[in-house]
Structure formats: C-alpha cells, structure tokens
C-alpha positions, 0 to 999 in steps of 0.5 A: 770424853776421849783424847780426840775430843779433848784435843779438839775442845781446847783449840780456838775455832779460827786458830790454826790446828794443822799446818801443811804445804797447801795451807792451814786447817783451823780447829773449826774445820778440823772439828767438822772433818773429824765429826764427819769421819766419826759419823760415817764410821758409826753409820757403817756399824763399826763397834767400839774397839774395832780397828780402822786403817788409815792409808794416807800420806801425812796430811790434814786429812790424816790428822782428821781421819785419825782423830775421827776414828778415835772420836768414834771409839775405834782404834786407828791403825796408820798404814804405810802408803808403800804397803801392798793393797793385799796386805792393807786389809788384813785384820782391819775393818775399814780403810780410810784413804785420801 
C-alpha cells in the first residue's frame, strides 16, 4: 500500500475530499477517478518509477491525477501551465492534462 491508497482509504465515502469553486468531490468519487487514472497508465505499459507529467490548473482533476499516478507506482511531475509545450515532454513519459 502506498501513500495515495492510504489517503483515499481513510475518507468516509460521502465525505468531501476536494472542495473547488465548482463544487465538492467526495472520497468515493475521488477513489473512482484515481483508480481510473492509475488503470489507464498501467494499461499503457508504464513501469514503476517512470515519470508522468501533470499539466493542469489546481483542480479536483489535478488531485485525482496526482494520486492516480502515485497509486500506479509512478512518479508524479506537476508542471506549470505556463510552460511551453515543447519543454513539457522533456524526460516525461506521459502527460496528463485536463
């Protein structure tokens, strides 16, 4: 079990996990989003320890992507949204965007 699984495990399913201007994401919703992201990355063949970039504003998606990457045993690399696209992919296996 890794830190992403520990964070998601402790939350009550219907309790708020992420609060945004657009609404609330429950632990149940966050667990499902995180599971989906981890599954997609593993299905693409990424190996434990590979770097995965997150190109997103601060949002519920960012939280799910970050935790999904960690849950898959990969390394989350948050990227500033102002960074030029050519620089984003340097040394990063895959970039998750909104």
